[in-house]
SETIVO-151996 format. One line per 8 residues: number of its first residue (from 1); their letters; for each residue x, y, z of C-alpha. Coordinates in nm, 2 decimals, always signed. Each point is the difference from the previous one (the first is absolute). Layout:
// SETIVO-151996
NUM	A	X,Y,Z  ... $
END
This chain:
// SETIVO-151996
1	RLDTFTLR	+1.90,+5.21,+9.46  +0.24,+0.14,-0.27  +0.03,+0.33,+0.20  +0.18,-0.18,+0.28  +0.24,-0.20,-0.22  +0.37,+0.08,+0.06  +0.30,-0.17,-0.14  +0.34,+0.04,+0.16 $
9	LWPLLVVA	+0.32,+0.04,-0.20  -0.20,+0.05,-0.32  +0.28,+0.19,-0.17  +0.21,-0.31,+0.03  -0.27,-0.20,-0.16  -0.02,+0.24,-0.29  +0.37,-0.04,-0.06  +0.01,-0.39,+0.05 $
17	AGARVVTA	-0.31,-0.04,-0.23  +0.15,+0.25,-0.26  +0.31,-0.23,+0.01  -0.21,-0.30,-0.08  -0.16,+0.18,-0.30  +0.34,+0.09,-0.12  +0.11,-0.35,-0.02  -0.29,-0.09,-0.23 $
25	FVPHLPLW	+0.15,+0.24,-0.26  +0.37,-0.06,+0.09  +0.01,-0.37,+0.10  +0.39,-0.03,-0.01  +0.07,+0.20,+0.31  +0.22,-0.15,+0.27  -0.15,-0.25,+0.26  +0.06,+0.26,+0.28 $
33	FYVASLVG	-0.26,+0.25,-0.16  -0.27,-0.28,+0.00  +0.08,-0.09,+0.36  +0.01,+0.36,+0.11  -0.35,+0.06,-0.14  -0.14,-0.31,+0.17  +0.16,+0.11,+0.34  -0.16,+0.33,-0.04 $
41	IAVVAAAN	-0.34,-0.15,-0.05  +0.05,-0.25,+0.30  +0.10,+0.29,+0.23  -0.30,+0.20,-0.09  -0.22,-0.29,+0.04  +0.15,-0.09,+0.34  -0.04,+0.35,+0.13  -0.37,-0.02,-0.09 $
49	APLPGAGL	-0.06,-0.34,+0.14  -0.33,+0.10,+0.18  -0.16,+0.03,-0.34  -0.17,-0.32,-0.10  +0.23,-0.15,-0.26  +0.30,+0.21,+0.05  +0.16,-0.26,+0.24  -0.06,-0.26,-0.27 $
57	IAVCTTMN	+0.17,+0.22,-0.26  +0.30,+0.05,+0.23  +0.04,-0.37,+0.07  -0.04,-0.12,-0.35  +0.23,+0.27,-0.15  +0.27,-0.10,+0.26  -0.06,-0.37,-0.12  +0.09,+0.11,-0.35 $
65	IAVIALNG	+0.30,+0.20,+0.11  +0.13,-0.32,+0.20  -0.02,-0.21,-0.31  +0.16,+0.25,-0.22  +0.29,+0.05,+0.25  +0.05,-0.38,+0.04  +0.01,-0.06,-0.38  +0.15,+0.31,-0.14 $
73	GMPYDPAM	-0.33,+0.07,-0.18  -0.36,-0.13,-0.01  +0.01,-0.38,-0.11  -0.26,-0.09,-0.28  -0.07,-0.32,-0.17  +0.06,+0.03,-0.37  -0.22,-0.30,-0.09  -0.29,+0.14,+0.21 $
81	VAAVGAPQ	+0.04,+0.34,-0.19  -0.02,-0.17,-0.33  -0.31,-0.21,+0.12  -0.20,+0.32,+0.08  +0.10,+0.17,-0.33  +0.21,+0.29,+0.16  +0.34,+0.12,-0.14  +0.31,-0.10,+0.17 $
89	PNDGLHVA	+0.10,+0.27,+0.26  +0.28,+0.22,-0.13  +0.08,+0.24,+0.28  +0.23,+0.07,+0.29  -0.22,-0.17,+0.25  -0.08,-0.35,-0.12  +0.23,-0.32,+0.00  -0.10,-0.34,-0.11 $
97	IGSGSLLT	-0.05,-0.26,+0.26  +0.30,-0.23,+0.04  +0.10,-0.30,+0.23  +0.15,+0.25,+0.26  -0.31,+0.22,+0.01  -0.13,+0.07,+0.35  -0.36,+0.05,+0.10  -0.13,-0.08,-0.33 $
105	FLSDVVPI	-0.36,-0.03,+0.13  +0.01,+0.37,+0.06  +0.14,+0.09,-0.34  -0.19,+0.06,-0.32  -0.16,-0.35,-0.04  -0.37,+0.07,+0.02  -0.15,+0.02,-0.35  -0.29,+0.22,-0.07 $
113	GFIHGLYS	-0.11,-0.13,-0.35  -0.27,+0.25,-0.09  +0.25,+0.30,+0.02  +0.30,-0.21,-0.12  +0.21,+0.08,+0.30  +0.21,-0.17,+0.27  -0.01,+0.14,+0.34  +0.13,-0.07,+0.36 $
121	VGDLLGAF	-0.21,-0.07,+0.31  +0.11,+0.32,+0.14  -0.13,+0.19,-0.33  -0.34,-0.16,+0.02  -0.05,+0.05,+0.38  +0.15,+0.35,-0.02  -0.26,+0.09,-0.26  -0.26,-0.14,+0.22 $
129	GGFLIPFM	+0.13,+0.22,+0.28  -0.03,+0.30,-0.25  -0.36,-0.09,-0.07  -0.08,-0.02,+0.37  +0.11,+0.35,+0.08  -0.28,+0.19,-0.19  -0.24,-0.28,+0.03  +0.00,+0.00,+0.37 $
137	WLQDAPEA	+0.05,+0.37,+0.05  -0.31,+0.08,-0.19  -0.21,-0.23,+0.24  -0.10,+0.11,+0.35  +0.24,-0.09,+0.26  -0.06,-0.35,+0.14  -0.07,+0.14,+0.35  -0.29,+0.21,-0.15 $
145	AVTRHEIR	-0.12,-0.30,-0.20  -0.07,-0.21,+0.32  -0.34,+0.18,+0.00  -0.05,-0.02,-0.38  -0.08,-0.37,-0.08  +0.03,+0.04,-0.37  +0.17,-0.17,-0.29  +0.13,+0.34,-0.10 $
153	SANFALFW	+0.21,+0.06,+0.31  +0.37,-0.02,+0.09  -0.07,-0.28,+0.23  -0.16,-0.23,-0.26  +0.26,+0.11,-0.26  +0.29,-0.10,+0.24  -0.18,-0.34,+0.05  -0.05,-0.05,-0.36 $
161	LAQVSRQS	+0.36,+0.10,-0.10  +0.14,-0.24,+0.25  -0.20,-0.29,-0.16  +0.12,+0.09,-0.33  +0.37,+0.02,+0.11  -0.03,-0.33,+0.19  -0.14,-0.19,-0.29  +0.22,+0.15,-0.26 $
169	GPPPPSLP	+0.27,-0.25,+0.07  -0.03,-0.37,-0.05  -0.19,-0.17,+0.29  +0.26,-0.14,+0.24  -0.13,-0.36,+0.01  +0.00,-0.01,-0.40  +0.37,+0.10,-0.02  +0.18,-0.32,+0.13 $
177	PTFATYRL	-0.23,-0.22,-0.23  +0.08,+0.23,-0.29  +0.36,-0.01,+0.08  +0.01,-0.37,+0.05  -0.24,-0.11,-0.28  +0.11,+0.25,-0.27  +0.09,-0.27,-0.25  -0.21,-0.29,+0.10 $
185	PPAALPPA	-0.21,-0.19,-0.26  -0.36,+0.09,-0.04  -0.16,-0.26,+0.22  -0.30,+0.08,+0.21  +0.18,-0.06,+0.33  +0.26,+0.26,+0.03  -0.27,+0.31,-0.03  -0.19,-0.19,+0.26 $
193	LAAATATP	+0.30,-0.02,+0.23  +0.07,+0.37,-0.07  -0.35,+0.09,+0.11  +0.01,-0.22,+0.30  +0.27,+0.21,+0.15  -0.22,+0.29,+0.02  -0.32,-0.17,+0.12  +0.09,-0.18,+0.33 $
201	PNAVFGFL	+0.10,+0.32,+0.21  -0.33,+0.15,-0.08  -0.18,-0.33,+0.06  +0.16,-0.08,+0.33  +0.08,+0.34,+0.15  -0.29,+0.21,-0.15  -0.21,-0.07,+0.32  +0.26,+0.13,+0.23 $
209	GGAVADAI	+0.11,+0.27,-0.23  -0.32,+0.18,+0.02  -0.01,-0.01,+0.38  +0.35,+0.14,+0.02  -0.11,+0.29,-0.23  -0.30,+0.08,+0.21  +0.21,-0.02,+0.33  +0.28,+0.24,-0.10 $
217	GTRRAMLW	-0.19,+0.22,-0.26  -0.04,-0.04,-0.37  +0.24,+0.27,-0.10  +0.27,-0.12,+0.24  -0.05,-0.35,-0.12  +0.04,+0.09,-0.37  +0.31,+0.22,+0.08  +0.19,-0.26,+0.21 $
225	CDVVRVAL	-0.08,-0.28,-0.25  +0.15,+0.20,-0.28  +0.31,+0.07,+0.22  +0.05,-0.36,+0.08  -0.05,-0.10,-0.36  +0.28,+0.24,-0.11  +0.25,-0.18,+0.24  -0.12,-0.35,-0.10 $
233	IALIPPLL	+0.03,+0.06,-0.37  +0.32,+0.18,+0.02  +0.15,-0.32,+0.17  -0.08,-0.22,-0.30  +0.28,+0.11,-0.25  +0.28,-0.07,+0.25  -0.14,-0.35,+0.04  +0.00,-0.04,-0.38 $
241	IVQAPLFF	+0.34,+0.14,-0.04  +0.16,-0.25,+0.25  -0.21,-0.27,-0.16  -0.18,-0.10,+0.31  -0.28,-0.26,-0.04  -0.30,+0.13,-0.18  -0.20,-0.12,+0.31  +0.12,+0.31,+0.20 $
249	VFVLAILA	-0.11,+0.24,-0.28  -0.34,-0.15,+0.00  -0.02,+0.03,+0.37  +0.08,+0.37,-0.01  -0.27,+0.04,-0.28  -0.25,-0.18,+0.21  +0.06,+0.22,+0.29  -0.05,+0.30,-0.22 $
257	GICGAIFN	-0.34,-0.17,-0.09  -0.08,-0.02,+0.36  +0.04,+0.38,+0.03  -0.23,+0.00,-0.29  -0.26,-0.20,+0.20  +0.00,+0.28,+0.26  +0.02,+0.28,-0.26  -0.28,-0.10,-0.23 $
265	PARGAIVP	-0.28,-0.01,+0.28  +0.14,+0.34,+0.12  -0.03,+0.13,-0.34  -0.36,-0.08,-0.05  -0.09,+0.11,+0.35  +0.16,+0.34,-0.02  -0.21,+0.14,-0.31  -0.32,+0.05,+0.21 $
273	ALVEREQL	+0.22,+0.22,+0.22  +0.11,+0.21,-0.31  -0.33,+0.06,-0.18  -0.37,+0.04,+0.08  -0.23,-0.31,-0.03  -0.17,+0.13,-0.33  +0.34,+0.01,-0.16  +0.13,-0.35,+0.11 $
281	SSANSFVY	-0.10,-0.16,-0.34  +0.18,+0.28,-0.20  +0.31,-0.03,+0.22  +0.01,-0.38,-0.02  -0.04,+0.03,-0.38  +0.27,+0.25,-0.03  +0.24,-0.21,+0.22  -0.09,-0.32,-0.19 $
289	ASDRTVEI	+0.07,+0.14,-0.34  +0.34,+0.14,+0.09  +0.08,-0.31,+0.20  -0.08,-0.23,-0.29  +0.20,+0.21,-0.25  +0.31,+0.06,+0.21  +0.01,-0.35,+0.14  -0.01,-0.16,-0.33 $
297	VGALAGGV	+0.27,+0.24,-0.13  +0.22,-0.09,+0.31  -0.06,-0.37,-0.05  +0.11,+0.01,-0.35  +0.29,+0.22,+0.09  +0.11,-0.29,+0.22  +0.12,-0.20,-0.30  +0.15,+0.30,-0.17 $
305	LVAAVGEG	+0.19,+0.12,+0.30  +0.13,-0.35,+0.08  +0.12,-0.04,-0.36  +0.16,+0.35,+0.00  +0.15,+0.05,+0.35  -0.02,-0.35,+0.17  +0.02,+0.03,+0.37  -0.05,+0.39,-0.02 $
313	AFYIDAVT	-0.36,-0.06,-0.07  -0.05,-0.06,+0.36  +0.16,+0.34,+0.10  -0.23,+0.17,-0.25  -0.31,-0.18,+0.17  +0.13,+0.11,+0.34  +0.01,+0.36,-0.11  -0.37,+0.00,-0.09 $
321	FALSAVLL	-0.09,-0.12,+0.34  +0.21,+0.27,+0.15  -0.17,+0.27,-0.19  -0.33,-0.15,+0.10  +0.11,+0.04,+0.37  +0.10,+0.35,-0.05  -0.33,+0.10,-0.15  -0.20,-0.20,+0.27 $
329	SRLVVVET	+0.20,+0.18,+0.28  -0.16,+0.33,-0.11  -0.36,-0.14,+0.00  -0.21,+0.14,+0.29  -0.25,-0.24,+0.15  -0.14,+0.02,+0.35  +0.08,-0.33,+0.16  +0.02,-0.14,+0.36 $
337	PRSFLWSE	+0.25,-0.28,+0.00  -0.02,-0.23,+0.30  +0.24,-0.23,+0.15  -0.08,-0.38,-0.05  +0.12,-0.35,+0.08  +0.00,-0.28,-0.25  -0.30,-0.15,+0.20  -0.19,+0.30,-0.04 $
345	LMGDVVAG	+0.07,+0.00,-0.38  -0.14,-0.35,-0.03  -0.31,+0.13,+0.18  -0.01,+0.28,-0.27  +0.02,-0.26,-0.28  -0.29,-0.20,+0.15  -0.19,+0.33,+0.04  +0.04,+0.08,-0.37 $
353	LVFIRRSV	-0.12,-0.34,-0.10  -0.29,+0.00,+0.24  -0.10,+0.34,-0.14  -0.01,-0.13,-0.35  -0.19,-0.31,+0.10  -0.27,+0.19,+0.19  -0.05,+0.25,-0.28  -0.24,-0.13,-0.24 $
361	VLWSNTVF	+0.11,+0.22,-0.28  +0.38,-0.07,+0.06  -0.02,-0.36,+0.05  -0.22,-0.06,-0.31  +0.22,+0.21,-0.21  +0.31,-0.17,+0.14  -0.13,-0.35,-0.08  -0.13,+0.11,-0.35 $
369	SLIAQVSN	+0.32,+0.16,-0.08  +0.24,-0.28,+0.10  -0.18,-0.23,-0.23  -0.05,+0.24,-0.28  +0.36,+0.09,-0.01  +0.13,-0.35,-0.05  +0.08,+0.09,-0.36  +0.24,+0.28,+0.10 $
377	PAINTLTP	+0.29,-0.22,+0.12  -0.07,-0.24,-0.29  +0.04,+0.26,-0.28  +0.27,+0.19,+0.18  +0.21,-0.30,+0.04  -0.06,-0.16,-0.34  -0.04,+0.28,-0.24  +0.37,+0.01,-0.08 $
385	VLLVRRFA	+0.00,-0.37,-0.09  -0.31,+0.03,-0.20  +0.14,+0.29,-0.22  +0.34,-0.17,-0.03  -0.15,-0.33,-0.12  -0.27,+0.12,-0.21  +0.13,+0.33,-0.16  +0.37,-0.01,+0.03 $
393	GNDAAEGA	+0.09,-0.36,-0.11  +0.16,-0.08,+0.34  +0.24,+0.29,-0.04  +0.05,+0.14,+0.34  +0.15,+0.33,-0.11  -0.30,+0.07,-0.24  -0.24,-0.13,+0.27  +0.14,+0.25,+0.24 $
401	VLYGGSEA	-0.07,+0.28,-0.24  -0.37,-0.13,-0.07  -0.05,-0.02,+0.38  +0.12,+0.35,+0.04  -0.26,+0.11,-0.26  -0.27,-0.19,+0.18  +0.07,+0.15,+0.34  +0.01,+0.35,-0.17 $
409	AIAIGAVV	-0.34,-0.07,-0.15  -0.15,-0.08,+0.34  +0.17,+0.32,+0.14  -0.16,+0.20,-0.28  -0.34,-0.15,+0.07  +0.03,+0.06,+0.38  +0.10,+0.36,-0.06  -0.30,+0.06,-0.24 $
417	GSAVLPRY	-0.24,-0.17,+0.24  +0.13,+0.18,+0.30  -0.03,+0.33,-0.18  -0.35,-0.06,-0.15  -0.18,-0.22,+0.23  -0.02,+0.19,+0.34  -0.22,+0.27,-0.14  -0.26,-0.27,-0.09 $
425	LGRYRKGR	+0.05,-0.26,+0.26  -0.16,+0.23,+0.28  -0.34,-0.05,-0.19  +0.00,-0.37,+0.08  +0.02,-0.23,+0.30  +0.35,-0.13,+0.07  -0.13,-0.34,+0.02  -0.13,+0.00,-0.36 $
433	VLTTGFAL	+0.31,+0.17,-0.13  +0.20,-0.29,+0.18  -0.20,-0.28,-0.14  +0.01,+0.16,-0.35  +0.38,+0.05,+0.02  +0.07,-0.36,+0.10  -0.23,-0.15,-0.26  +0.16,+0.21,-0.29 $
441	TGLLIVAI	+0.35,-0.08,+0.14  -0.09,-0.37,-0.01  -0.12,+0.01,-0.35  +0.31,+0.20,-0.11  +0.25,-0.27,+0.16  -0.18,-0.28,-0.18  +0.03,+0.19,-0.32  +0.36,+0.06,+0.06 $
449	AFAPTYPI	+0.07,-0.36,+0.05  -0.11,-0.08,-0.35  +0.10,+0.33,-0.18  +0.11,-0.10,-0.36  +0.23,+0.28,-0.07  +0.22,+0.24,+0.22  -0.18,+0.31,-0.10  -0.33,-0.14,+0.10 $
457	ALALFTAL	+0.15,-0.12,+0.34  +0.14,+0.38,+0.04  -0.34,+0.14,-0.05  -0.15,-0.25,+0.26  +0.29,+0.10,+0.25  -0.10,+0.36,-0.04  -0.36,-0.08,+0.07  +0.12,-0.21,+0.30 $
465	GFTNVLFC	+0.17,+0.29,+0.15  -0.32,+0.21,-0.05  -0.22,-0.25,+0.17  +0.24,-0.07,+0.29  -0.09,+0.37,+0.11  -0.36,-0.11,+0.04  +0.07,-0.24,+0.28  +0.34,+0.13,+0.15 $
473	VPTVTLLQ	-0.11,+0.37,+0.08  -0.34,-0.08,+0.14  +0.15,-0.29,+0.22  +0.26,+0.24,+0.15  -0.26,+0.27,+0.05  -0.24,-0.23,+0.16  +0.25,-0.11,+0.26  +0.08,+0.37,+0.08 $
481	EFTPQEMT	-0.36,+0.10,+0.03  -0.12,-0.29,+0.21  +0.30,-0.02,+0.25  +0.07,+0.24,+0.29  +0.34,+0.21,-0.06  +0.17,-0.14,+0.31  -0.02,-0.37,-0.13  +0.01,+0.05,-0.38 $
489	ARVFGARI	+0.35,-0.11,-0.04  -0.06,-0.34,+0.17  -0.31,-0.06,-0.21  +0.21,+0.08,-0.32  +0.27,-0.23,+0.13  -0.25,-0.28,+0.06  -0.15,+0.03,-0.35  +0.35,+0.02,-0.16 $
497	ALTNLSWL	+0.11,-0.30,+0.19  -0.31,-0.20,-0.08  +0.03,+0.09,-0.36  +0.36,-0.12,-0.03  -0.07,-0.31,+0.21  -0.26,-0.09,-0.26  +0.23,+0.08,-0.29  +0.30,-0.20,+0.14 $
505	PIVLLGGF	-0.11,-0.34,-0.11  -0.05,+0.13,-0.35  +0.33,+0.18,-0.01  +0.20,-0.30,+0.14  -0.19,-0.27,-0.20  -0.10,+0.20,-0.31  +0.33,-0.05,-0.18  -0.03,-0.39,+0.04 $
513	AGDLVGVP	-0.36,-0.01,-0.08  +0.07,+0.22,-0.30  +0.25,-0.24,-0.13  -0.23,-0.29,+0.06  -0.34,+0.10,-0.14  +0.10,+0.30,-0.21  +0.04,+0.37,+0.07  -0.30,+0.11,-0.21 $
521	VLIAVAGA	-0.23,-0.25,+0.17  +0.11,+0.10,+0.35  -0.04,+0.37,-0.08  -0.35,-0.06,-0.16  -0.13,-0.21,+0.30  +0.12,+0.28,+0.25  -0.20,+0.26,-0.21  -0.30,-0.22,-0.01 $
529	ITFATALA	+0.00,-0.03,+0.37  +0.02,+0.39,+0.04  -0.29,+0.04,-0.24  -0.21,-0.26,+0.18  +0.07,+0.15,+0.35  -0.10,+0.34,-0.15  -0.34,-0.14,-0.12  -0.05,-0.16,+0.35 $
537	GTLVPAIR	+0.08,+0.34,+0.16  -0.28,+0.16,-0.17  -0.24,-0.23,+0.19  +0.12,+0.11,+0.35  -0.15,+0.32,+0.13  +0.30,+0.05,+0.23  +0.23,+0.01,-0.30  -0.22,+0.15,-0.27 $
545	DVR	-0.16,+0.28,+0.19  +0.29,+0.16,+0.18  -0.01,+0.38,-0.07 $
END
């Protein structure tokens, strides 16, 4: 498609980009010179807004211009610059953040440690827009990709990029607990409460969320959920600024979680509309690997952003959802939305549950998975406490670093597993892969509970990420293959809701139980249950022999 590529006002872009290059060699130019170069880039990007990514560059560059204009330069945090090992700015553009600085959450406050730099949200999202232009233009047009159900298509690329964007920010339900418990002591209860704010929406509204997605169409459901979440999350900072009761902040976060209860079933249901049946496993592996990696980075960024920009972290999170909505708006999927009443939705919910119950494969897998996954909420909730108490000497700051390492290890294992396993998993029955994955996961969780050193625990967490792929990807693929497309979302919604309902007692009571009987014991018992359930599953043909 390069022969059809045209760029309006390209001479202005050459001049503006050249001016930016000049500032790298002559940094002490007047502020107006920097602003003029940014204005030129924004004008060219706006003139080419139909190009994927150009509109994002225009908006983000304008954000940078606004911050510079309001503050007489681009504010930066000197302490953060020192923390990432970068030299203090010495040019005509930057000014140190002061008490009178405005829109500091849009200034240069986002640290990128591995390149020793400090950037603004506008810089990062603008760079993403610059990546989108060649990436999307080299793909077939989305309209043409409707008939090409492949992973290597513009349609699937848009879907994947939207997921990466959406999860690159801190999860909405995690930000209020992070903000509220940033300096709480390392007891087992606070992490449990933090996790509890994310679990109830999926547990309570998951059934209805899938039915809503089936009724209005999976793409529309995802798009509007992102739009609503932008508004909800953007309302949180004003509440914090006026010191409204934290209860209202949590309510907004839970409402955003309800949007997630609609979005998540739609996301699982839309994949069969984007790729062929034989590519489902590879597509799910690809999405799982990127999800896990970006989700962990986003979750860890929650603490950093709260520490660096306070309430501005919510605005940054809202921007990631806005970008996801933009990408989803360009996704082309053939859907036939229908009008519905709430009574009809309840009928759809029941229909989804009945379909699962009447399917021998889906029902057996559901019961088996609900019991086998009992260790997931236990280790998710109690790992931070285990690491703080065993390896950090009850030092919460050091424990947070160790927890970040454990999460990164799981992500690495998941990425490696998602890259390596799909080419081999097709040779074996999904049921046997599932039981093997759960059995190995159970053993690893028991081993983590009694790991004598942090390096050994880190190796076990890496292996845990790898084995998670063995049961997560086949489970999702199985649901997609054994469910008609028109009711896939409600089946996913029912499964997500049932899973979260089964997790809820552990999430709510795990902190208390961990303080009473010991965190290692509780984690080990949960792992043993997973292992025993996997062994039992090998004796049930409806679980073991599923292809």
